[in-house]
C-alpha positions as CSV (number, residue, x, y, z in Angstrom):
1,M,88.1,98.8,125.6
2,N,91.1,101.2,125.8
3,I,91.1,102.6,122.2
4,V,94.3,104.6,121.5
5,P,95.0,106.6,118.3
6,I,98.7,106.6,117.5
7,I,99.8,109.3,115.0
8,Q,103.1,108.5,113.3
9,A,105.2,111.4,112.4
10,R,108.7,112.1,111.1
11,M,110.6,115.0,109.5
12,S,112.6,112.9,107.0
13,S,110.1,112.5,104.2
14,S,111.9,111.8,101.0
15,R,109.7,113.8,98.7
16,L,108.6,116.7,101.0
17,P,111.0,116.9,104.0
18,G,109.5,118.6,107.1
19,K,106.0,118.3,105.8
20,V,104.3,117.7,109.1
21,M,105.6,121.1,110.4
22,K,104.3,123.1,107.5
23,Q,101.7,125.6,108.4
24,A,98.1,126.2,107.2
25,L,96.0,129.0,108.8
26,G,98.6,129.4,111.5
27,K,98.7,125.8,112.6
28,T,101.2,123.1,111.8
29,V,100.0,120.1,109.8
30,L,100.7,118.0,112.9
31,Q,98.4,120.2,115.0
32,H,95.6,119.9,112.4
33,V,95.9,116.2,112.6
34,I,96.1,116.0,116.4
35,E,93.1,118.2,116.8
36,R,91.0,116.2,114.3
37,V,91.9,112.9,115.9
38,A,91.4,114.2,119.5
39,S,87.8,115.3,118.6
40,C,86.8,111.7,117.8
41,H,84.5,109.7,120.1
42,N,85.2,106.6,122.2
43,I,88.9,107.2,122.2
44,N,91.3,107.5,125.2
45,D,94.8,108.7,124.8
46,V,96.2,110.3,121.6
47,I,99.9,109.5,121.1
48,V,102.4,110.9,118.7
49,A,104.9,108.3,117.8
50,T,108.1,109.7,116.3
51,S,111.7,108.7,116.2
52,I,114.6,109.2,118.5
53,N,116.6,111.0,115.8
54,S,117.4,114.6,116.7
55,D,115.7,115.8,113.5
56,D,112.4,114.7,115.1
57,D,112.9,116.7,118.3
58,I,110.8,119.4,116.8
59,I,107.9,117.0,116.5
60,A,108.2,115.9,120.1
61,K,108.2,119.6,121.2
62,E,105.1,120.4,119.1
63,A,103.2,117.4,120.6
64,D,104.3,118.6,124.1
65,R,103.1,122.1,123.3
66,L,99.7,120.7,122.3
67,G,99.5,118.5,125.5
68,V,99.8,115.2,123.6
69,R,101.8,112.2,124.8
70,V,104.9,111.3,122.8
71,H,106.6,108.0,122.3
72,R,110.0,107.9,120.6
73,G,111.5,104.9,119.0
74,S,113.1,103.6,115.8
75,L,113.1,105.8,112.7
76,D,112.9,102.9,110.2
77,N,111.2,100.2,112.2
78,V,107.8,101.9,112.6
79,L,106.2,98.6,113.6
80,D,108.5,98.4,116.6
81,R,107.8,102.1,117.4
82,Y,104.0,101.4,117.2
83,Y,104.2,98.3,119.3
84,H,106.0,99.9,122.2
85,A,103.8,103.0,122.0
86,A,100.7,100.9,122.2
87,K,102.1,98.7,125.0
88,E,103.1,101.7,127.0
89,A,99.6,103.1,126.7
90,M,98.1,99.6,127.6
91,A,95.9,99.8,124.5
92,D,93.4,97.2,123.7
93,V,92.7,98.7,120.3
94,V,95.0,100.9,118.2
95,V,93.8,103.5,115.6
96,R,96.6,104.1,113.2
97,I,96.9,107.6,111.8
98,T,99.7,109.1,109.7
99,A,100.6,112.8,110.3
100,D,100.6,113.5,106.6
101,C,96.7,113.6,106.5
102,P,95.9,117.2,107.5
103,V,92.3,116.9,106.2
104,I,91.5,113.5,107.7
105,D,87.8,113.5,108.6
106,P,87.0,112.7,112.3
107,H,83.6,111.4,111.2
108,V,85.3,108.8,109.0
109,I,87.6,107.7,112.0
110,D,84.5,107.6,114.2
111,R,82.7,105.4,111.7
112,L,85.5,102.9,111.6
113,I,85.9,102.8,115.3
114,Q,82.1,102.4,115.7
115,H,82.1,99.6,113.2
116,F,84.8,97.8,115.1
117,T,83.1,98.2,118.5
118,D,79.6,97.4,117.2
119,N,80.8,94.1,115.9
120,V,82.9,93.0,118.8
121,D,81.1,89.6,118.6
122,R,82.7,89.0,115.2
123,N,86.2,89.3,116.7
124,F,87.6,91.6,114.0
125,D,91.4,91.9,114.2
126,Y,91.6,94.7,111.7
127,V,89.2,97.3,110.2
128,R,89.9,99.8,107.5
129,G,87.9,102.0,105.2
130,K,87.6,101.2,101.5
131,G,86.8,103.7,98.8
132,F,87.8,106.8,100.8
133,P,90.2,109.4,99.4
134,M,93.9,108.8,100.1
135,G,94.5,110.8,103.3
136,V,91.0,110.4,104.6
137,N,91.2,106.9,106.1
138,A,92.4,105.1,109.2
139,E,93.1,101.6,110.4
140,V,91.7,100.1,113.6
141,F,93.2,96.9,115.0
142,T,93.7,95.0,118.2
143,F,96.8,95.1,120.2
144,S,97.0,91.4,120.0
145,A,97.2,91.6,116.2
146,L,99.9,94.3,116.5
147,E,101.8,92.2,118.9
148,R,101.7,89.1,116.7
149,S,102.9,91.2,113.8
150,W,105.7,92.5,115.9
151,N,106.7,89.0,116.7
152,E,106.3,87.4,113.3
153,A,106.9,90.1,110.6
154,N,110.1,89.5,108.6
155,I,109.8,91.6,105.4
156,G,111.1,95.1,105.2
157,H,107.9,96.8,104.3
158,E,106.1,95.1,107.1
159,F,108.3,97.0,109.5
160,E,108.0,100.3,107.7
161,H,104.2,100.3,107.2
162,V,103.1,98.7,110.5
163,T,100.0,96.7,109.3
164,P,100.8,94.8,106.0
165,Y,101.5,91.6,108.0
166,I,98.0,91.8,109.3
167,Y,96.0,92.5,106.1
168,T,98.1,90.2,103.9
169,H,97.4,87.2,106.1
170,P,93.7,86.7,106.2
171,E,94.3,83.1,107.1
172,I,95.5,84.4,110.5
173,F,93.6,87.6,111.1
174,T,90.0,88.6,110.6
175,V,90.1,91.6,108.3
176,E,87.0,93.8,107.6
177,L,86.8,96.6,105.0
178,V,84.1,99.3,105.5
179,K,83.0,100.5,102.2
180,N,82.4,104.2,101.5
181,E,79.1,104.9,99.8
182,Q,80.9,106.3,96.8
183,D,84.3,105.1,95.5
184,L,86.6,108.1,96.0
185,S,89.8,106.3,96.1
186,H,91.1,108.2,93.1
187,L,91.2,111.4,95.1
188,R,94.5,112.3,96.6
189,L,94.2,114.3,99.9
190,T,97.4,113.1,101.5
191,L,100.5,115.2,101.9
192,D,103.6,113.8,100.2
193,T,104.7,116.2,97.5
194,P,104.8,120.0,96.8
195,E,101.8,119.5,94.6
196,D,99.9,117.8,97.5
197,W,100.8,120.8,99.7
198,L,99.5,123.2,97.2
199,L,96.1,121.4,97.0
200,I,95.9,121.1,100.8
201,H,96.8,124.7,101.4
202,T,94.3,125.8,98.8
203,I,91.5,123.7,100.5
204,Y,92.3,125.4,103.8
205,E,92.3,128.9,102.3
206,R,89.0,128.3,100.5
207,L,87.2,126.5,103.3
208,Q,88.7,128.0,106.4
209,K,86.7,127.9,109.6
210,S,86.9,128.8,113.2
211,D,89.3,126.9,115.5
212,T,86.5,124.8,116.8
213,Q,85.3,123.6,113.5
214,F,86.8,121.2,111.0
215,I,86.7,121.1,107.2
216,L,84.9,117.8,106.4
217,L,85.1,115.5,103.4
218,E,81.7,116.5,102.1
219,E,82.7,120.1,102.0
220,I,85.9,119.3,100.1
221,L,83.8,117.3,97.6
222,E,81.6,120.3,97.2
223,L,84.6,122.5,96.6
224,F,85.9,120.1,93.9
225,A,82.5,120.1,92.2
226,Q,82.6,123.9,92.1
227,E,86.3,124.1,91.1
228,P,87.2,120.9,89.3
229,E,90.5,122.3,88.1
230,L,91.8,121.9,91.6
231,L,91.9,118.2,91.0
232,E,94.5,118.7,88.4
233,I,97.1,120.0,90.9
234,N,98.2,116.6,92.1
235,Q,96.3,114.0,90.0
236,H,99.5,113.0,88.3
237,I,101.3,112.0,91.5
238,K,101.7,108.3,92.0
239,Q,101.6,106.9,95.5
240,K,104.6,104.8,96.5
241,G,103.9,101.1,96.9
242,L,104.9,98.8,99.6
243,G,108.7,98.4,99.5
244,D,109.3,101.6,97.4
């Protein structure tokens, strides 16, 4: 199977514009995400999918600098952008990653991909983690499910968020949730607000490693156990829902 991670990125975040080009330890958020995804097993290409808007030229240049393929498409119709990126890469399976997850754990991505490939006889269309912190998760789905979504989606948030058409239609698609051993879904490790950035930047400063090593989820949990006050930085932030 040709398993292709596609990282969606844009500069025009409403709550924290330019967030993917912010720097921690001398690297952009986008670089941290790319390097983590590229270290995963059983993947082929890594693609950054950004928009054709001039504001996103800087994202394309950063991906080029890092030697990663770039696909550019619609700013608002991310489903269309994803579909054409996956089609161009001749992907059999797509791994959806968002560029606002600078501490995404490659071990978690590997686990989800492995679950998908180990159960190929069960014909999963879509696999996602459950109980992982926000920002430490991924979605794995077939190109055929993506293509059907592209053909049949007709609600605004289905175009913006890529996969809702799949996981809200279990009568059409086989959806599998891989449960984390501990429910950590209350933890917020995504990057969407200044408070999120303060927490992410603090994590990198506390747990910085060499260029060849990554801060993993278990180490972040240990840090929170030692400094529980860090959780107060962004615990009040509410994640936007579908359609917001």
